C-alpha positions in Angstrom: 75.4 -8.5 -153.5 73.6 -11.6 -152.1 69.9 -11.7 -152.1 68.4 -10.5 -148.7 66.1 -13.1 -147.1 62.8 -11.4 -146.0 60.2 -12.5 -143.5 56.8 -13.6 -144.9 54.4 -11.1 -146.4 51.4 -12.1 -144.2 49.4 -10.4 -141.5 50.1 -13.1 -138.9 52.7 -12.5 -136.2 56.1 -13.9 -136.9 59.0 -14.5 -134.5 62.4 -16.2 -134.4 63.0 -18.5 -131.5 66.6 -19.3 -130.2 67.9 -22.9 -130.4 71.5 -22.5 -129.2 72.2 -26.3 -129.5 71.2 -26.6 -133.2 73.8 -28.9 -134.8 73.5 -27.4 -138.2 74.3 -23.9 -136.9 70.8 -22.5 -137.4 70.5 -21.0 -133.9 67.4 -19.1 -134.6 64.2 -20.8 -136.0 61.5 -18.9 -137.8 57.9 -19.4 -136.5 54.4 -18.2 -137.6 52.0 -17.9 -134.7 48.7 -19.7 -135.5 46.7 -20.2 -132.3 46.9 -18.6 -128.9 46.4 -21.1 -126.1 47.3 -19.0 -123.1 49.2 -15.7 -122.4 52.5 -16.3 -124.2 51.7 -19.9 -125.2 51.1 -20.4 -128.9 50.6 -23.1 -131.5 53.2 -22.2 -134.2 54.0 -23.2 -137.7 57.6 -24.3 -138.4 59.5 -24.0 -141.7 58.9 -27.7 -142.1 55.1 -26.9 -142.1 54.5 -28.7 -138.8 52.4 -27.3 -136.0 54.2 -27.2 -132.7 53.5 -25.7 -129.2 55.8 -22.9 -127.9 55.8 -21.2 -124.6 57.3 -17.9 -125.5 57.5 -16.9 -121.8 60.4 -19.3 -121.5 61.9 -19.2 -125.0 64.3 -16.5 -126.0 62.5 -14.9 -129.1 62.4 -11.8 -131.3 59.3 -10.5 -132.9 59.7 -9.8 -136.6 58.3 -7.1 -138.9 56.2 -8.1 -141.9 58.0 -8.7 -145.2 61.3 -7.2 -143.8 64.9 -8.3 -143.4 65.8 -10.4 -140.4 67.7 -8.7 -137.6 71.3 -8.2 -138.9 72.9 -10.0 -135.9 70.7 -13.1 -136.4 70.2 -13.1 -140.2 73.0 -15.5 -141.0 71.8 -18.1 -138.5 68.0 -18.2 -139.2 66.3 -21.4 -140.3 63.6 -19.5 -142.3 60.4 -20.4 -144.3 60.2 -20.7 -148.0 57.2 -18.6 -149.3 53.9 -19.9 -147.7 50.7 -19.6 -149.7 47.6 -18.2 -148.2 45.7 -21.5 -148.8 48.5 -23.5 -147.0 48.4 -21.0 -144.1 44.7 -21.3 -143.7 44.9 -25.1 -143.7 47.5 -25.0 -141.0 45.4 -22.7 -138.9 42.6 -25.3 -139.1 45.1 -28.0 -138.1 46.1 -25.8 -135.1 42.5 -25.5 -134.1 42.2 -29.3 -134.1 45.3 -29.6 -132.0 44.0 -27.1 -129.6 40.9 -29.3 -129.1 43.2 -32.3 -128.5 45.1 -30.4 -125.9 41.9 -29.5 -124.2 42.4 -25.8 -124.7 39.6 -25.2 -127.3 35.9 -25.9 -127.5 35.2 -29.1 -129.4 31.8 -27.8 -130.6 33.2 -25.2 -133.0 35.6 -27.7 -134.6 33.3 -30.8 -134.9 30.1 -29.1 -135.9 31.3 -27.1 -138.9 31.7 -28.4 -142.5 32.5 -27.0 -145.9 29.8 -27.5 -148.5 29.2 -26.6 -152.1 27.3 -23.3 -152.0 26.6 -22.8 -155.6 22.8 -22.8 -156.2 21.7 -24.7 -159.3 24.8 -26.9 -159.2 24.2 -30.7 -159.2 26.3 -31.0 -156.0 24.8 -28.1 -154.1 24.9 -28.7 -150.4 27.4 -31.6 -150.7 30.1 -31.7 -148.0 33.5 -31.1 -149.4 36.2 -33.5 -148.0 38.6 -31.9 -145.5 41.6 -33.1 -147.4 40.4 -31.2 -150.5 39.8 -28.1 -148.4 43.4 -28.4 -147.1 44.9 -28.8 -150.6 46.2 -25.4 -151.5 46.5 -26.4 -155.2 42.8 -27.1 -155.4 41.1 -24.9 -152.8 41.3 -21.3 -151.6 39.2 -20.6 -148.6 38.9 -17.7 -146.1 37.0 -17.6 -142.8 33.6 -18.6 -144.1 33.7 -18.8 -147.9 36.0 -19.9 -150.7 36.5 -21.6 -154.0 37.4 -25.2 -154.7 38.0 -27.5 -157.7 35.7 -30.5 -157.7 36.3 -33.0 -160.5 38.0 -30.3 -162.6 35.2 -27.8 -162.1 35.5 -24.6 -160.0 32.7 -24.1 -157.4 32.0 -21.9 -154.5 32.2 -23.4 -151.0 30.9 -22.2 -147.7 31.5 -23.2 -144.1 28.5 -23.7 -141.8 27.3 -25.6 -138.8 26.2 -29.2 -139.5 22.9 -28.4 -137.8 22.2 -25.9 -140.5 23.1 -28.1 -143.4 19.7 -29.7 -144.1 18.0 -26.3 -143.9 20.6 -24.9 -146.3 20.1 -27.7 -148.8 16.4 -27.2 -148.7 16.7 -23.6 -149.6 15.0 -22.3 -146.5 18.2 -21.0 -144.9 18.1 -17.4 -143.9 21.7 -17.2 -145.0 21.4 -18.4 -148.6 24.3 -16.4 -149.7 23.7 -13.1 -151.5 25.3 -13.1 -154.9 26.3 -9.5 -154.4 28.5 -10.2 -151.3 31.9 -11.8 -150.8 31.6 -12.5 -147.0 33.5 -10.8 -144.2 37.3 -11.0 -144.4 39.8 -9.3 -142.0 43.5 -9.1 -141.5 45.3 -10.1 -138.3 44.4 -6.8 -136.6 40.7 -7.4 -137.2 40.3 -4.7 -139.9 38.2 -5.5 -142.9 40.5 -6.0 -145.9 40.5 -8.0 -149.1 42.9 -7.3 -151.9 41.9 -7.4 -155.6 43.4 -10.8 -156.4 41.7 -12.5 -153.5 38.4 -10.8 -154.2 38.5 -11.9 -157.8 39.0 -15.5 -156.8 35.7 -15.2 -155.0 33.8 -13.4 -157.8 31.7 -15.2 -160.3 29.4 -13.4 -162.7 25.8 -14.6 -162.5 23.3 -14.0 -165.2 20.3 -11.9 -164.1 17.2 -11.5 -166.3 16.3 -8.3 -164.5 19.7 -6.7 -164.7 18.9 -3.0 -165.2 21.8 -2.0 -167.5 21.3 -2.7 -171.2 23.3 -5.0 -173.2 23.9 -8.8 -172.8 27.7 -8.3 -172.2 29.0 -6.9 -169.0 32.4 -5.2 -168.5 33.2 -5.4 -164.8 34.7 -8.9 -164.6 36.9 -8.4 -167.7 38.0 -5.0 -166.6 39.0 -6.0 -163.0 40.7 -9.2 -164.3 42.8 -7.1 -166.7 43.7 -4.6 -163.9 44.8 -7.5 -161.6 46.8 -9.2 -164.3 48.5 -5.8 -165.2 49.2 -3.2 -162.5 47.7 -5.4 -159.8 45.7 -2.8 -158.0 43.2 0.0 -159.0 45.4 2.7 -157.5 48.4 1.7 -159.6 46.1 1.3 -162.6 44.9 4.9 -162.4 48.4 6.2 -162.0 49.7 4.3 -165.0 46.7 5.3 -167.2 47.1 9.0 -166.3 50.8 8.9 -167.1 50.5 7.0 -170.4 47.3 8.4 -171.8 48.6 12.0 -172.1 45.7 13.5 -170.2 46.4 16.5 -167.9 47.0 15.6 -164.3 44.6 18.5 -163.2 41.8 17.8 -165.7 38.3 16.9 -164.6 38.6 13.6 -166.5 41.6 12.7 -164.4 39.9 13.5 -161.1 36.8 11.5 -162.2 38.9 8.5 -163.2 40.8 8.6 -159.9 37.6 8.7 -157.8 35.9 6.0 -159.8 38.9 3.7 -159.3 39.0 4.4 -155.6 35.2 3.7 -155.4 35.8 0.3 -157.0 38.7 -0.4 -154.6 36.6 0.3 -151.6 33.8 -1.8 -152.9 35.9 -5.0 -153.0 38.4 -4.2 -150.2 36.3 -2.7 -147.4 32.6 -3.2 -148.4 33.6 -6.6 -149.8 31.0 -6.5 -152.5 30.9 -8.8 -155.5 31.3 -5.9 -157.9 30.5 -8.0 -161.0 27.0 -8.8 -159.8 26.0 -5.3 -158.9 24.5 -2.7 -161.3 26.4 0.1 -159.5 29.7 -1.6 -160.0 29.0 -2.3 -163.6 28.0 1.4 -164.1 31.2 2.6 -162.5 33.3 0.4 -164.8 31.5 1.6 -167.9 32.0 5.2 -166.8 35.8 4.5 -166.6 35.7 2.9 -170.0 33.8 6.0 -171.3 36.4 8.4 -169.9 39.3 6.3 -171.3 37.8 6.1 -174.7 37.1 9.8 -174.9 40.7 10.5 -173.8 42.1 8.1 -176.3 40.4 10.1 -179.1 41.9 13.4 -177.9 43.9 13.7 -174.7 43.9 17.5 -174.8 40.1 17.7 -175.2 38.4 14.3 -174.6 35.8 13.7 -177.2 32.6 12.1 -175.8 30.5 12.2 -178.9 28.4 9.1 -179.3 29.8 7.5 -176.1 26.5 7.6 -174.3 26.0 4.1 -175.8 28.7 2.9 -173.4 26.6 3.7 -170.3 23.4 2.2 -171.8 21.2 4.3 -169.6 17.4 4.8 -170.0 17.8 7.8 -172.3 20.2 8.9 -175.0 22.3 12.0 -175.0 19.5 13.7 -177.0 17.0 12.9 -174.3 15.3 10.1 -176.3 14.1 7.1 -174.2 15.9 3.9 -175.1 13.6 1.1 -176.1 16.2 -1.4 -177.5 13.9 -4.4 -178.1 11.1 -2.4 -179.8 13.7 -0.4 -181.8 15.2 -3.6 -183.1 11.8 -4.8 -184.0 10.9 -1.5 -185.7 14.2 -1.5 -187.6 13.5 -5.0 -188.9 10.0 -4.0 -190.1 11.3 -0.8 -191.8 13.9 -2.9 -193.6 11.2 -5.2 -194.8 9.0 -2.3 -195.9 11.9 -0.7 -197.7 12.5 -3.9 -199.6 8.8 -4.0 -200.6 8.9 -0.4 -201.7 12.0 -1.0 -203.8 10.4 -4.0 -205.5 7.2 -1.9 -206.1 9.3 0.9 -207.7 11.1 -1.5 -209.9 7.8 -3.0 -210.9 6.3 0.4 -211.8 9.4 1.3 -213.8 9.2 -2.0 -215.7 5.5 -1.4 -216.5 6.2 2.1 -217.8 9.0 0.7 -220.0 6.7 -2.0 -221.3 3.9 0.5 -221.8 6.1 2.8 -223.9 7.3 -0.1 -226.0 3.8 -1.3 -226.6 2.6 2.1 -227.8 5.5 2.4 -230.2 4.7 -0.9 -231.8 1.1 0.1 -232.3 1.9 3.4 -234.1 4.7 2.1 -236.2 3.3 -1.3 -237.1 5.4 -2.9 -239.8 8.2 -0.4 -239.3 10.8 -3.1 -238.7 14.0 -3.6 -240.8 12.0 -4.7 -243.8 9.1 -2.2 -243.3 8.6 1.0 -245.3 10.7 2.9 -242.9 13.4 0.3 -242.5 16.8 0.7 -244.0 15.6 -0.1 -247.5 12.8 2.5 -247.2 15.3 5.1 -246.2 16.8 5.2 -249.8 16.8 8.7 -251.4 14.0 9.2 -253.9 14.9 9.0 -257.6 15.2 11.9 -260.0 11.6 12.5 -260.6 10.5 11.5 -257.2 9.9 14.3 -254.8 7.7 14.9 -251.8 4.3 13.7 -252.8 5.4 12.0 -256.1 4.4 8.4 -256.5 6.9 6.5 -258.5 4.6 3.6 -259.1 1.9 6.0 -260.5 4.4 7.7 -262.9 5.6 4.3 -264.2 2.1 3.4 -265.2 
């Protein structure tokens, strides 16, 4: 069975327009609607990635479904797109905006007074205008309505679109919209609903170091966890389903319900709330909670074992209710180790002194009792025939 050609998996409206005189036999041409100029009049993207004007009031056309087969009667005659990347589509939308200005059907102010700039504070090129050709290069840049990521001289940086009149204020740091590190911007689909999938949200996330981050530990888990989910199942909903199936945990257990709700909370944070999860304490806590549940389940799927796992959460108190003072505890542990070493040396010193003291007393009482002394091996010879206890051989010989 031949592969079925599908329409593009994008939120933008797609149509096929009839071209009965096409010499190659492609009587229907695929189009993506980019910019509405008037009722029924659109600037469209062609399969050759050109922007053209179409009056659909006078063109025979068929509206298509998203990521679906072409109508059966027309499918064999459609000149269709190869897959179009999101970055390419966004670049063509900006080109359509420029063409609308040229045609006199769009306000020039919006187009000419906005620029894309490096929005990463602390970067040497902060506030620098990014060339439009770089923004339009889908291999080096991914941008949405107002924010994105670009590769400048081999380095990945955040970029932001703004009015040229606000640029100097932005560069000086006095801008009211300085860019909250906890936010990803506002992103919507074609219908205007707030939506941002996991892959796109991760492309906008960057973990920033915060000295006052309230959760203990120098290593955070959120970015690594979300990246692994994206590289694996691709979404948090599928991740939960796969984990529940493979872990051996009961579908109706409290751990399963908690795991599902935590994954859904993370999904809403990036998809609807559009929060930079990796820079929020709440997001980090939710991820650690998931890790805690998974670790306990891995120990015993039938009866998850949470013993000692309070360390995963790194809260202000331990499971025994003891307040956590990590830095002081580390200092105290070091001092105790030092004191223990001193005590050990003192004990060894006392033992050595006792040993030497005993040896010294033995030498004083038994002076001359060496090998050649009276009680040495020679002195241990049995007394002679007339010698008994108290007899003096020397005296008898006299």
